LUMLUMDREN-2810 file (N, C-alpha, C; in Angstrom, 1 decimal):
<atoms>
<atom><aa>V</aa><ch>A</ch><at>N</at><xx>25.9</xx><yy>-5.1</yy><zz>-30.1</zz></atom>
<atom><aa>V</aa><ch>A</ch><at>CA</at><xx>26.3</xx><yy>-3.7</yy><zz>-29.8</zz></atom>
<atom><aa>V</aa><ch>A</ch><at>C</at><xx>25.2</xx><yy>-3.1</yy><zz>-29.0</zz></atom>
<atom><aa>S</aa><ch>A</ch><at>N</at><xx>25.5</xx><yy>-2.4</yy><zz>-28.0</zz></atom>
<atom><aa>S</aa><ch>A</ch><at>CA</at><xx>24.5</xx><yy>-1.7</yy><zz>-27.2</zz></atom>
<atom><aa>S</aa><ch>A</ch><at>C</at><xx>25.1</xx><yy>-0.3</yy><zz>-26.8</zz></atom>
<atom><aa>A</aa><ch>A</ch><at>N</at><xx>24.1</xx><yy>0.6</yy><zz>-26.6</zz></atom>
<atom><aa>A</aa><ch>A</ch><at>CA</at><xx>24.5</xx><yy>2.0</yy><zz>-26.2</zz></atom>
<atom><aa>A</aa><ch>A</ch><at>C</at><xx>23.4</xx><yy>2.6</yy><zz>-25.3</zz></atom>
<atom><aa>K</aa><ch>A</ch><at>N</at><xx>23.8</xx><yy>3.4</yy><zz>-24.4</zz></atom>
<atom><aa>K</aa><ch>A</ch><at>CA</at><xx>22.9</xx><yy>4.1</yy><zz>-23.6</zz></atom>
<atom><aa>K</aa><ch>A</ch><at>C</at><xx>23.0</xx><yy>5.6</yy><zz>-23.9</zz></atom>
<atom><aa>F</aa><ch>A</ch><at>N</at><xx>21.8</xx><yy>6.3</yy><zz>-24.0</zz></atom>
<atom><aa>F</aa><ch>A</ch><at>CA</at><xx>21.8</xx><yy>7.7</yy><zz>-24.2</zz></atom>
<atom><aa>F</aa><ch>A</ch><at>C</at><xx>20.9</xx><yy>8.3</yy><zz>-23.2</zz></atom>
<atom><aa>L</aa><ch>A</ch><at>N</at><xx>21.3</xx><yy>9.4</yy><zz>-22.5</zz></atom>
<atom><aa>L</aa><ch>A</ch><at>CA</at><xx>20.5</xx><yy>10.1</yy><zz>-21.6</zz></atom>
<atom><aa>L</aa><ch>A</ch><at>C</at><xx>19.8</xx><yy>11.2</yy><zz>-22.4</zz></atom>
<atom><aa>V</aa><ch>A</ch><at>N</at><xx>18.5</xx><yy>11.3</yy><zz>-22.2</zz></atom>
<atom><aa>V</aa><ch>A</ch><at>CA</at><xx>17.6</xx><yy>12.3</yy><zz>-22.9</zz></atom>
<atom><aa>V</aa><ch>A</ch><at>C</at><xx>17.3</xx><yy>13.4</yy><zz>-21.9</zz></atom>
<atom><aa>H</aa><ch>A</ch><at>N</at><xx>17.9</xx><yy>14.6</yy><zz>-22.2</zz></atom>
<atom><aa>H</aa><ch>A</ch><at>CA</at><xx>17.8</xx><yy>15.7</yy><zz>-21.2</zz></atom>
<atom><aa>H</aa><ch>A</ch><at>C</at><xx>16.7</xx><yy>16.7</yy><zz>-21.6</zz></atom>
<atom><aa>T</aa><ch>A</ch><at>N</at><xx>16.1</xx><yy>16.5</yy><zz>-22.8</zz></atom>
<atom><aa>T</aa><ch>A</ch><at>CA</at><xx>15.1</xx><yy>17.5</yy><zz>-23.2</zz></atom>
<atom><aa>T</aa><ch>A</ch><at>C</at><xx>13.8</xx><yy>16.8</yy><zz>-23.6</zz></atom>
<atom><aa>Y</aa><ch>A</ch><at>N</at><xx>12.7</xx><yy>17.5</yy><zz>-23.5</zz></atom>
<atom><aa>Y</aa><ch>A</ch><at>CA</at><xx>11.4</xx><yy>17.0</yy><zz>-23.9</zz></atom>
<atom><aa>Y</aa><ch>A</ch><at>C</at><xx>11.2</xx><yy>17.1</yy><zz>-25.4</zz></atom>
<atom><aa>G</aa><ch>A</ch><at>N</at><xx>10.3</xx><yy>16.2</yy><zz>-25.9</zz></atom>
<atom><aa>G</aa><ch>A</ch><at>CA</at><xx>10.0</xx><yy>16.2</yy><zz>-27.3</zz></atom>
<atom><aa>G</aa><ch>A</ch><at>C</at><xx>10.3</xx><yy>14.9</yy><zz>-27.9</zz></atom>
<atom><aa>K</aa><ch>A</ch><at>N</at><xx>10.4</xx><yy>14.9</yy><zz>-29.3</zz></atom>
<atom><aa>K</aa><ch>A</ch><at>CA</at><xx>10.7</xx><yy>13.7</yy><zz>-30.1</zz></atom>
<atom><aa>K</aa><ch>A</ch><at>C</at><xx>12.1</xx><yy>13.7</yy><zz>-30.4</zz></atom>
<atom><aa>H</aa><ch>A</ch><at>N</at><xx>12.7</xx><yy>12.5</yy><zz>-30.3</zz></atom>
<atom><aa>H</aa><ch>A</ch><at>CA</at><xx>14.2</xx><yy>12.3</yy><zz>-30.6</zz></atom>
<atom><aa>H</aa><ch>A</ch><at>C</at><xx>14.3</xx><yy>11.1</yy><zz>-31.4</zz></atom>
<atom><aa>M</aa><ch>A</ch><at>N</at><xx>15.2</xx><yy>11.2</yy><zz>-32.4</zz></atom>
<atom><aa>M</aa><ch>A</ch><at>CA</at><xx>15.5</xx><yy>10.1</yy><zz>-33.3</zz></atom>
<atom><aa>M</aa><ch>A</ch><at>C</at><xx>16.9</xx><yy>9.6</yy><zz>-33.1</zz></atom>
<atom><aa>F</aa><ch>A</ch><at>N</at><xx>17.1</xx><yy>8.3</yy><zz>-32.9</zz></atom>
<atom><aa>F</aa><ch>A</ch><at>CA</at><xx>18.4</xx><yy>7.7</yy><zz>-32.8</zz></atom>
<atom><aa>F</aa><ch>A</ch><at>C</at><xx>18.6</xx><yy>6.7</yy><zz>-34.0</zz></atom>
<atom><aa>T</aa><ch>A</ch><at>N</at><xx>19.7</xx><yy>6.8</yy><zz>-34.6</zz></atom>
<atom><aa>T</aa><ch>A</ch><at>CA</at><xx>20.0</xx><yy>5.9</yy><zz>-35.7</zz></atom>
<atom><aa>T</aa><ch>A</ch><at>C</at><xx>21.3</xx><yy>5.1</yy><zz>-35.6</zz></atom>
<atom><aa>C</aa><ch>A</ch><at>N</at><xx>21.4</xx><yy>4.0</yy><zz>-36.2</zz></atom>
<atom><aa>C</aa><ch>A</ch><at>CA</at><xx>22.6</xx><yy>3.2</yy><zz>-36.3</zz></atom>
<atom><aa>C</aa><ch>A</ch><at>C</at><xx>23.0</xx><yy>3.1</yy><zz>-37.7</zz></atom>
<atom><aa>K</aa><ch>A</ch><at>N</at><xx>24.3</xx><yy>3.4</yy><zz>-38.0</zz></atom>
<atom><aa>K</aa><ch>A</ch><at>CA</at><xx>24.8</xx><yy>3.4</yy><zz>-39.4</zz></atom>
<atom><aa>K</aa><ch>A</ch><at>C</at><xx>26.1</xx><yy>2.6</yy><zz>-39.4</zz></atom>
<atom><aa>I</aa><ch>A</ch><at>N</at><xx>26.4</xx><yy>2.0</yy><zz>-40.6</zz></atom>
<atom><aa>I</aa><ch>A</ch><at>CA</at><xx>27.7</xx><yy>1.4</yy><zz>-40.8</zz></atom>
<atom><aa>I</aa><ch>A</ch><at>C</at><xx>28.4</xx><yy>2.1</yy><zz>-41.9</zz></atom>
<atom><aa>L</aa><ch>A</ch><at>N</at><xx>29.7</xx><yy>2.0</yy><zz>-41.9</zz></atom>
<atom><aa>L</aa><ch>A</ch><at>CA</at><xx>30.5</xx><yy>2.5</yy><zz>-42.9</zz></atom>
<atom><aa>L</aa><ch>A</ch><at>C</at><xx>30.8</xx><yy>1.4</yy><zz>-43.9</zz></atom>
<atom><aa>C</aa><ch>A</ch><at>N</at><xx>30.3</xx><yy>1.5</yy><zz>-45.1</zz></atom>
<atom><aa>C</aa><ch>A</ch><at>CA</at><xx>30.5</xx><yy>0.4</yy><zz>-46.1</zz></atom>
<atom><aa>C</aa><ch>A</ch><at>C</at><xx>31.0</xx><yy>1.1</yy><zz>-47.4</zz></atom>
<atom><aa>E</aa><ch>A</ch><at>N</at><xx>32.2</xx><yy>0.7</yy><zz>-47.7</zz></atom>
<atom><aa>E</aa><ch>A</ch><at>CA</at><xx>32.9</xx><yy>1.3</yy><zz>-48.9</zz></atom>
<atom><aa>E</aa><ch>A</ch><at>C</at><xx>32.8</xx><yy>2.8</yy><zz>-49.0</zz></atom>
<atom><aa>Y</aa><ch>A</ch><at>N</at><xx>33.2</xx><yy>3.4</yy><zz>-47.9</zz></atom>
<atom><aa>Y</aa><ch>A</ch><at>CA</at><xx>33.3</xx><yy>4.9</yy><zz>-47.8</zz></atom>
<atom><aa>Y</aa><ch>A</ch><at>C</at><xx>31.9</xx><yy>5.6</yy><zz>-47.8</zz></atom>
<atom><aa>K</aa><ch>A</ch><at>N</at><xx>30.8</xx><yy>4.8</yy><zz>-47.6</zz></atom>
<atom><aa>K</aa><ch>A</ch><at>CA</at><xx>29.5</xx><yy>5.3</yy><zz>-47.6</zz></atom>
<atom><aa>K</aa><ch>A</ch><at>C</at><xx>28.8</xx><yy>4.9</yy><zz>-46.3</zz></atom>
<atom><aa>K</aa><ch>A</ch><at>N</at><xx>28.0</xx><yy>5.8</yy><zz>-45.7</zz></atom>
<atom><aa>K</aa><ch>A</ch><at>CA</at><xx>27.3</xx><yy>5.4</yy><zz>-44.5</zz></atom>
<atom><aa>K</aa><ch>A</ch><at>C</at><xx>26.0</xx><yy>4.8</yy><zz>-44.9</zz></atom>
<atom><aa>K</aa><ch>A</ch><at>N</at><xx>25.6</xx><yy>3.6</yy><zz>-44.2</zz></atom>
<atom><aa>K</aa><ch>A</ch><at>CA</at><xx>24.4</xx><yy>2.9</yy><zz>-44.5</zz></atom>
<atom><aa>K</aa><ch>A</ch><at>C</at><xx>23.6</xx><yy>2.8</yy><zz>-43.3</zz></atom>
<atom><aa>L</aa><ch>A</ch><at>N</at><xx>22.3</xx><yy>3.2</yy><zz>-43.3</zz></atom>
<atom><aa>L</aa><ch>A</ch><at>CA</at><xx>21.4</xx><yy>3.1</yy><zz>-42.2</zz></atom>
<atom><aa>L</aa><ch>A</ch><at>C</at><xx>21.0</xx><yy>1.7</yy><zz>-42.0</zz></atom>
<atom><aa>I</aa><ch>A</ch><at>N</at><xx>21.2</xx><yy>1.2</yy><zz>-40.8</zz></atom>
<atom><aa>I</aa><ch>A</ch><at>CA</at><xx>20.8</xx><yy>-0.2</yy><zz>-40.5</zz></atom>
<atom><aa>I</aa><ch>A</ch><at>C</at><xx>19.6</xx><yy>-0.3</yy><zz>-39.5</zz></atom>
<atom><aa>C</aa><ch>A</ch><at>N</at><xx>19.4</xx><yy>0.7</yy><zz>-38.7</zz></atom>
<atom><aa>C</aa><ch>A</ch><at>CA</at><xx>18.3</xx><yy>0.6</yy><zz>-37.7</zz></atom>
<atom><aa>C</aa><ch>A</ch><at>C</at><xx>18.1</xx><yy>2.0</yy><zz>-37.1</zz></atom>
<atom><aa>G</aa><ch>A</ch><at>N</at><xx>17.0</xx><yy>2.2</yy><zz>-36.4</zz></atom>
<atom><aa>G</aa><ch>A</ch><at>CA</at><xx>16.7</xx><yy>3.4</yy><zz>-35.8</zz></atom>
<atom><aa>G</aa><ch>A</ch><at>C</at><xx>15.5</xx><yy>3.3</yy><zz>-34.8</zz></atom>
<atom><aa>I</aa><ch>A</ch><at>N</at><xx>15.3</xx><yy>4.3</yy><zz>-34.0</zz></atom>
<atom><aa>I</aa><ch>A</ch><at>CA</at><xx>14.2</xx><yy>4.4</yy><zz>-33.1</zz></atom>
<atom><aa>I</aa><ch>A</ch><at>C</at><xx>13.8</xx><yy>5.8</yy><zz>-32.8</zz></atom>
<atom><aa>A</aa><ch>A</ch><at>N</at><xx>12.5</xx><yy>6.1</yy><zz>-32.7</zz></atom>
<atom><aa>A</aa><ch>A</ch><at>CA</at><xx>12.0</xx><yy>7.4</yy><zz>-32.4</zz></atom>
<atom><aa>A</aa><ch>A</ch><at>C</at><xx>11.5</xx><yy>7.3</yy><zz>-31.0</zz></atom>
<atom><aa>I</aa><ch>A</ch><at>N</at><xx>11.9</xx><yy>8.3</yy><zz>-30.1</zz></atom>
<atom><aa>I</aa><ch>A</ch><at>CA</at><xx>11.5</xx><yy>8.3</yy><zz>-28.7</zz></atom>
<atom><aa>I</aa><ch>A</ch><at>C</at><xx>10.8</xx><yy>9.6</yy><zz>-28.4</zz></atom>
<atom><aa>E</aa><ch>A</ch><at>N</at><xx>9.7</xx><yy>9.6</yy><zz>-27.7</zz></atom>
<atom><aa>E</aa><ch>A</ch><at>CA</at><xx>9.1</xx><yy>10.9</yy><zz>-27.3</zz></atom>
<atom><aa>E</aa><ch>A</ch><at>C</at><xx>9.2</xx><yy>10.9</yy><zz>-25.7</zz></atom>
<atom><aa>S</aa><ch>A</ch><at>N</at><xx>9.7</xx><yy>12.0</yy><zz>-25.2</zz></atom>
<atom><aa>S</aa><ch>A</ch><at>CA</at><xx>9.9</xx><yy>12.1</yy><zz>-23.8</zz></atom>
<atom><aa>S</aa><ch>A</ch><at>C</at><xx>9.1</xx><yy>13.4</yy><zz>-23.3</zz></atom>
<atom><aa>G</aa><ch>A</ch><at>N</at><xx>8.6</xx><yy>13.2</yy><zz>-22.1</zz></atom>
<atom><aa>G</aa><ch>A</ch><at>CA</at><xx>7.8</xx><yy>14.3</yy><zz>-21.5</zz></atom>
<atom><aa>G</aa><ch>A</ch><at>C</at><xx>7.3</xx><yy>14.0</yy><zz>-20.1</zz></atom>
<atom><aa>N</aa><ch>A</ch><at>N</at><xx>6.3</xx><yy>14.7</yy><zz>-19.7</zz></atom>
<atom><aa>N</aa><ch>A</ch><at>CA</at><xx>5.7</xx><yy>14.6</yy><zz>-18.4</zz></atom>
<atom><aa>N</aa><ch>A</ch><at>C</at><xx>4.5</xx><yy>13.7</yy><zz>-18.5</zz></atom>
<atom><aa>P</aa><ch>A</ch><at>N</at><xx>4.2</xx><yy>12.9</yy><zz>-17.5</zz></atom>
<atom><aa>P</aa><ch>A</ch><at>CA</at><xx>2.9</xx><yy>12.2</yy><zz>-17.5</zz></atom>
<atom><aa>P</aa><ch>A</ch><at>C</at><xx>1.8</xx><yy>13.2</yy><zz>-17.3</zz></atom>
<atom><aa>P</aa><ch>A</ch><at>N</at><xx>0.6</xx><yy>12.9</yy><zz>-17.8</zz></atom>
<atom><aa>P</aa><ch>A</ch><at>CA</at><xx>-0.4</xx><yy>13.9</yy><zz>-17.7</zz></atom>
<atom><aa>P</aa><ch>A</ch><at>C</at><xx>-0.9</xx><yy>14.0</yy><zz>-16.2</zz></atom>
<atom><aa>D</aa><ch>A</ch><at>N</at><xx>-1.3</xx><yy>15.2</yy><zz>-15.8</zz></atom>
<atom><aa>D</aa><ch>A</ch><at>CA</at><xx>-1.9</xx><yy>15.4</yy><zz>-14.5</zz></atom>
<atom><aa>D</aa><ch>A</ch><at>C</at><xx>-3.3</xx><yy>14.9</yy><zz>-14.5</zz></atom>
<atom><aa>E</aa><ch>A</ch><at>N</at><xx>-3.9</xx><yy>14.7</yy><zz>-13.4</zz></atom>
<atom><aa>E</aa><ch>A</ch><at>CA</at><xx>-5.3</xx><yy>14.3</yy><zz>-13.4</zz></atom>
<atom><aa>E</aa><ch>A</ch><at>C</at><xx>-6.1</xx><yy>15.6</yy><zz>-13.7</zz></atom>
<atom><aa>P</aa><ch>A</ch><at>N</at><xx>-7.1</xx><yy>15.5</yy><zz>-14.6</zz></atom>
<atom><aa>P</aa><ch>A</ch><at>CA</at><xx>-7.9</xx><yy>16.7</yy><zz>-14.9</zz></atom>
<atom><aa>P</aa><ch>A</ch><at>C</at><xx>-8.6</xx><yy>17.3</yy><zz>-13.7</zz></atom>
<atom><aa>R</aa><ch>A</ch><at>N</at><xx>-8.7</xx><yy>18.7</yy><zz>-13.7</zz></atom>
<atom><aa>R</aa><ch>A</ch><at>CA</at><xx>-9.3</xx><yy>19.4</yy><zz>-12.6</zz></atom>
<atom><aa>R</aa><ch>A</ch><at>C</at><xx>-10.4</xx><yy>20.3</yy><zz>-13.1</zz></atom>
<atom><aa>N</aa><ch>A</ch><at>N</at><xx>-11.3</xx><yy>20.6</yy><zz>-12.3</zz></atom>
<atom><aa>N</aa><ch>A</ch><at>CA</at><xx>-12.4</xx><yy>21.6</yy><zz>-12.7</zz></atom>
<atom><aa>N</aa><ch>A</ch><at>C</at><xx>-13.1</xx><yy>21.1</yy><zz>-13.9</zz></atom>
<atom><aa>V</aa><ch>A</ch><at>N</at><xx>-13.5</xx><yy>19.8</yy><zz>-13.9</zz></atom>
<atom><aa>V</aa><ch>A</ch><at>CA</at><xx>-14.3</xx><yy>19.2</yy><zz>-15.0</zz></atom>
<atom><aa>V</aa><ch>A</ch><at>C</at><xx>-15.7</xx><yy>19.8</yy><zz>-15.0</zz></atom>
<atom><aa>S</aa><ch>A</ch><at>N</at><xx>-16.2</xx><yy>20.3</yy><zz>-16.1</zz></atom>
<atom><aa>S</aa><ch>A</ch><at>CA</at><xx>-17.5</xx><yy>20.8</yy><zz>-16.2</zz></atom>
<atom><aa>S</aa><ch>A</ch><at>C</at><xx>-18.1</xx><yy>20.4</yy><zz>-17.6</zz></atom>
<atom><aa>C</aa><ch>A</ch><at>N</at><xx>-19.3</xx><yy>19.9</yy><zz>-17.5</zz></atom>
<atom><aa>C</aa><ch>A</ch><at>CA</at><xx>-20.0</xx><yy>19.5</yy><zz>-18.7</zz></atom>
<atom><aa>C</aa><ch>A</ch><at>C</at><xx>-21.4</xx><yy>20.1</yy><zz>-18.8</zz></atom>
<atom><aa>I</aa><ch>A</ch><at>N</at><xx>-21.9</xx><yy>20.4</yy><zz>-20.0</zz></atom>
<atom><aa>I</aa><ch>A</ch><at>CA</at><xx>-23.2</xx><yy>21.0</yy><zz>-20.1</zz></atom>
<atom><aa>I</aa><ch>A</ch><at>C</at><xx>-23.8</xx><yy>20.4</yy><zz>-21.4</zz></atom>
<atom><aa>Q</aa><ch>A</ch><at>N</at><xx>-25.2</xx><yy>20.1</yy><zz>-21.3</zz></atom>
<atom><aa>Q</aa><ch>A</ch><at>CA</at><xx>-25.9</xx><yy>19.6</yy><zz>-22.4</zz></atom>
<atom><aa>Q</aa><ch>A</ch><at>C</at><xx>-27.2</xx><yy>20.3</yy><zz>-22.5</zz></atom>
<atom><aa>Y</aa><ch>A</ch><at>N</at><xx>-27.5</xx><yy>20.8</yy><zz>-23.7</zz></atom>
<atom><aa>Y</aa><ch>A</ch><at>CA</at><xx>-28.7</xx><yy>21.5</yy><zz>-24.0</zz></atom>
<atom><aa>Y</aa><ch>A</ch><at>C</at><xx>-29.8</xx><yy>20.6</yy><zz>-24.5</zz></atom>
<atom><aa>G</aa><ch>A</ch><at>N</at><xx>-30.9</xx><yy>20.4</yy><zz>-23.8</zz></atom>
<atom><aa>G</aa><ch>A</ch><at>CA</at><xx>-31.9</xx><yy>19.5</yy><zz>-24.2</zz></atom>
<atom><aa>G</aa><ch>A</ch><at>C</at><xx>-31.6</xx><yy>18.1</yy><zz>-24.0</zz></atom>
<atom><aa>T</aa><ch>A</ch><at>N</at><xx>-32.6</xx><yy>17.2</yy><zz>-24.2</zz></atom>
<atom><aa>T</aa><ch>A</ch><at>CA</at><xx>-32.4</xx><yy>15.8</yy><zz>-23.9</zz></atom>
<atom><aa>T</aa><ch>A</ch><at>C</at><xx>-31.6</xx><yy>15.1</yy><zz>-25.0</zz></atom>
<atom><aa>D</aa><ch>A</ch><at>N</at><xx>-31.6</xx><yy>15.7</yy><zz>-26.2</zz></atom>
<atom><aa>D</aa><ch>A</ch><at>CA</at><xx>-31.0</xx><yy>15.0</yy><zz>-27.4</zz></atom>
<atom><aa>D</aa><ch>A</ch><at>C</at><xx>-29.6</xx><yy>15.7</yy><zz>-27.8</zz></atom>
<atom><aa>G</aa><ch>A</ch><at>N</at><xx>-29.2</xx><yy>16.7</yy><zz>-27.0</zz></atom>
<atom><aa>G</aa><ch>A</ch><at>CA</at><xx>-28.0</xx><yy>17.4</yy><zz>-27.3</zz></atom>
<atom><aa>G</aa><ch>A</ch><at>C</at><xx>-26.8</xx><yy>16.7</yy><zz>-27.0</zz></atom>
<atom><aa>H</aa><ch>A</ch><at>N</at><xx>-25.7</xx><yy>17.0</yy><zz>-27.6</zz></atom>
<atom><aa>H</aa><ch>A</ch><at>CA</at><xx>-24.4</xx><yy>16.4</yy><zz>-27.3</zz></atom>
<atom><aa>H</aa><ch>A</ch><at>C</at><xx>-23.7</xx><yy>17.2</yy><zz>-26.2</zz></atom>
<atom><aa>P</aa><ch>A</ch><at>N</at><xx>-23.2</xx><yy>16.5</yy><zz>-25.1</zz></atom>
<atom><aa>P</aa><ch>A</ch><at>CA</at><xx>-22.6</xx><yy>17.3</yy><zz>-24.1</zz></atom>
<atom><aa>P</aa><ch>A</ch><at>C</at><xx>-21.3</xx><yy>17.9</yy><zz>-24.5</zz></atom>
<atom><aa>T</aa><ch>A</ch><at>N</at><xx>-21.0</xx><yy>19.1</yy><zz>-24.0</zz></atom>
<atom><aa>T</aa><ch>A</ch><at>CA</at><xx>-19.8</xx><yy>19.8</yy><zz>-24.2</zz></atom>
<atom><aa>T</aa><ch>A</ch><at>C</at><xx>-19.0</xx><yy>19.9</yy><zz>-22.9</zz></atom>
<atom><aa>C</aa><ch>A</ch><at>N</at><xx>-17.8</xx><yy>19.5</yy><zz>-22.8</zz></atom>
<atom><aa>C</aa><ch>A</ch><at>CA</at><xx>-17.1</xx><yy>19.4</yy><zz>-21.5</zz></atom>
<atom><aa>C</aa><ch>A</ch><at>C</at><xx>-15.8</xx><yy>20.2</yy><zz>-21.6</zz></atom>
<atom><aa>T</aa><ch>A</ch><at>N</at><xx>-15.4</xx><yy>20.8</yy><zz>-20.5</zz></atom>
<atom><aa>T</aa><ch>A</ch><at>CA</at><xx>-14.1</xx><yy>21.5</yy><zz>-20.4</zz></atom>
<atom><aa>T</aa><ch>A</ch><at>C</at><xx>-13.4</xx><yy>21.1</yy><zz>-19.1</zz></atom>
<atom><aa>W</aa><ch>A</ch><at>N</at><xx>-12.1</xx><yy>21.3</yy><zz>-19.1</zz></atom>
<atom><aa>W</aa><ch>A</ch><at>CA</at><xx>-11.4</xx><yy>20.9</yy><zz>-17.9</zz></atom>
<atom><aa>W</aa><ch>A</ch><at>C</at><xx>-10.0</xx><yy>21.6</yy><zz>-17.9</zz></atom>
<atom><aa>D</aa><ch>A</ch><at>N</at><xx>-9.4</xx><yy>21.7</yy><zz>-16.8</zz></atom>
<atom><aa>D</aa><ch>A</ch><at>CA</at><xx>-8.0</xx><yy>22.1</yy><zz>-16.7</zz></atom>
<atom><aa>D</aa><ch>A</ch><at>C</at><xx>-7.1</xx><yy>20.9</yy><zz>-16.8</zz></atom>
<atom><aa>K</aa><ch>A</ch><at>N</at><xx>-6.3</xx><yy>20.9</yy><zz>-17.8</zz></atom>
<atom><aa>K</aa><ch>A</ch><at>CA</at><xx>-5.4</xx><yy>19.7</yy><zz>-18.1</zz></atom>
<atom><aa>K</aa><ch>A</ch><at>C</at><xx>-4.2</xx><yy>19.7</yy><zz>-17.2</zz></atom>
<atom><aa>G</aa><ch>A</ch><at>N</at><xx>-3.8</xx><yy>20.7</yy><zz>-16.6</zz></atom>
<atom><aa>G</aa><ch>A</ch><at>CA</at><xx>-2.6</xx><yy>20.7</yy><zz>-15.7</zz></atom>
<atom><aa>G</aa><ch>A</ch><at>C</at><xx>-1.4</xx><yy>21.1</yy><zz>-16.5</zz></atom>
<atom><aa>R</aa><ch>A</ch><at>N</at><xx>-0.2</xx><yy>20.6</yy><zz>-16.1</zz></atom>
<atom><aa>R</aa><ch>A</ch><at>CA</at><xx>1.0</xx><yy>21.0</yy><zz>-16.7</zz></atom>
<atom><aa>R</aa><ch>A</ch><at>C</at><xx>1.1</xx><yy>20.4</yy><zz>-18.2</zz></atom>
<atom><aa>L</aa><ch>A</ch><at>N</at><xx>2.0</xx><yy>21.1</yy><zz>-18.9</zz></atom>
<atom><aa>L</aa><ch>A</ch><at>CA</at><xx>2.3</xx><yy>20.6</yy><zz>-20.3</zz></atom>
<atom><aa>L</aa><ch>A</ch><at>C</at><xx>3.0</xx><yy>19.3</yy><zz>-20.3</zz></atom>
<atom><aa>T</aa><ch>A</ch><at>N</at><xx>2.5</xx><yy>18.4</yy><zz>-21.1</zz></atom>
<atom><aa>T</aa><ch>A</ch><at>CA</at><xx>3.2</xx><yy>17.0</yy><zz>-21.1</zz></atom>
<atom><aa>T</aa><ch>A</ch><at>C</at><xx>4.3</xx><yy>16.9</yy><zz>-22.1</zz></atom>
<atom><aa>Y</aa><ch>A</ch><at>N</at><xx>4.3</xx><yy>17.7</yy><zz>-23.2</zz></atom>
<atom><aa>Y</aa><ch>A</ch><at>CA</at><xx>5.3</xx><yy>17.6</yy><zz>-24.3</zz></atom>
<atom><aa>Y</aa><ch>A</ch><at>C</at><xx>5.1</xx><yy>16.3</yy><zz>-25.1</zz></atom>
<atom><aa>I</aa><ch>A</ch><at>N</at><xx>4.1</xx><yy>15.5</yy><zz>-24.9</zz></atom>
<atom><aa>I</aa><ch>A</ch><at>CA</at><xx>3.8</xx><yy>14.3</yy><zz>-25.7</zz></atom>
<atom><aa>I</aa><ch>A</ch><at>C</at><xx>2.4</xx><yy>14.3</yy><zz>-26.1</zz></atom>
<atom><aa>N</aa><ch>A</ch><at>N</at><xx>2.0</xx><yy>13.5</yy><zz>-27.1</zz></atom>
<atom><aa>N</aa><ch>A</ch><at>CA</at><xx>0.6</xx><yy>13.4</yy><zz>-27.5</zz></atom>
<atom><aa>N</aa><ch>A</ch><at>C</at><xx>-0.2</xx><yy>12.8</yy><zz>-26.3</zz></atom>
<atom><aa>T</aa><ch>A</ch><at>N</at><xx>-1.2</xx><yy>13.5</yy><zz>-25.9</zz></atom>
<atom><aa>T</aa><ch>A</ch><at>CA</at><xx>-2.1</xx><yy>13.1</yy><zz>-24.8</zz></atom>
<atom><aa>T</aa><ch>A</ch><at>C</at><xx>-3.5</xx><yy>13.1</yy><zz>-25.2</zz></atom>
<atom><aa>T</aa><ch>A</ch><at>N</at><xx>-4.2</xx><yy>12.0</yy><zz>-25.0</zz></atom>
<atom><aa>T</aa><ch>A</ch><at>CA</at><xx>-5.7</xx><yy>11.9</yy><zz>-25.3</zz></atom>
<atom><aa>T</aa><ch>A</ch><at>C</at><xx>-6.5</xx><yy>11.8</yy><zz>-24.0</zz></atom>
<atom><aa>Y</aa><ch>A</ch><at>N</at><xx>-7.5</xx><yy>12.6</yy><zz>-23.9</zz></atom>
<atom><aa>Y</aa><ch>A</ch><at>CA</at><xx>-8.4</xx><yy>12.5</yy><zz>-22.8</zz></atom>
<atom><aa>Y</aa><ch>A</ch><at>C</at><xx>-9.8</xx><yy>11.9</yy><zz>-23.2</zz></atom>
<atom><aa>A</aa><ch>A</ch><at>N</at><xx>-10.4</xx><yy>11.1</yy><zz>-22.3</zz></atom>
<atom><aa>A</aa><ch>A</ch><at>CA</at><xx>-11.7</xx><yy>10.5</yy><zz>-22.6</zz></atom>
<atom><aa>A</aa><ch>A</ch><at>C</at><xx>-12.6</xx><yy>10.7</yy><zz>-21.4</zz></atom>
<atom><aa>I</aa><ch>A</ch><at>N</at><xx>-13.8</xx><yy>11.2</yy><zz>-21.6</zz></atom>
<atom><aa>I</aa><ch>A</ch><at>CA</at><xx>-14.8</xx><yy>11.4</yy><zz>-20.6</zz></atom>
<atom><aa>I</aa><ch>A</ch><at>C</at><xx>-15.7</xx><yy>10.2</yy><zz>-20.5</zz></atom>
<atom><aa>Q</aa><ch>A</ch><at>N</at><xx>-15.9</xx><yy>9.6</yy><zz>-19.4</zz></atom>
<atom><aa>Q</aa><ch>A</ch><at>CA</at><xx>-16.8</xx><yy>8.5</yy><zz>-19.3</zz></atom>
<atom><aa>Q</aa><ch>A</ch><at>C</at><xx>-17.8</xx><yy>8.7</yy><zz>-18.2</zz></atom>
</atoms>
């Protein structure tokens, strides 16, 4: 069995497959999908460190909202 679903909205979506067994629905499989925008390249990156042993603190403009979990790493 196969099925296609168009996802028209951003966010997390859950799809499940169920069977009817003796008048009861039974869950047999499922999938969670997150849909959103790819992250933009960060702009206006700025870092500052106080002293030689201080930890740097950085800020940047992330761009548009992604609607999905997004992690940034500075290297």
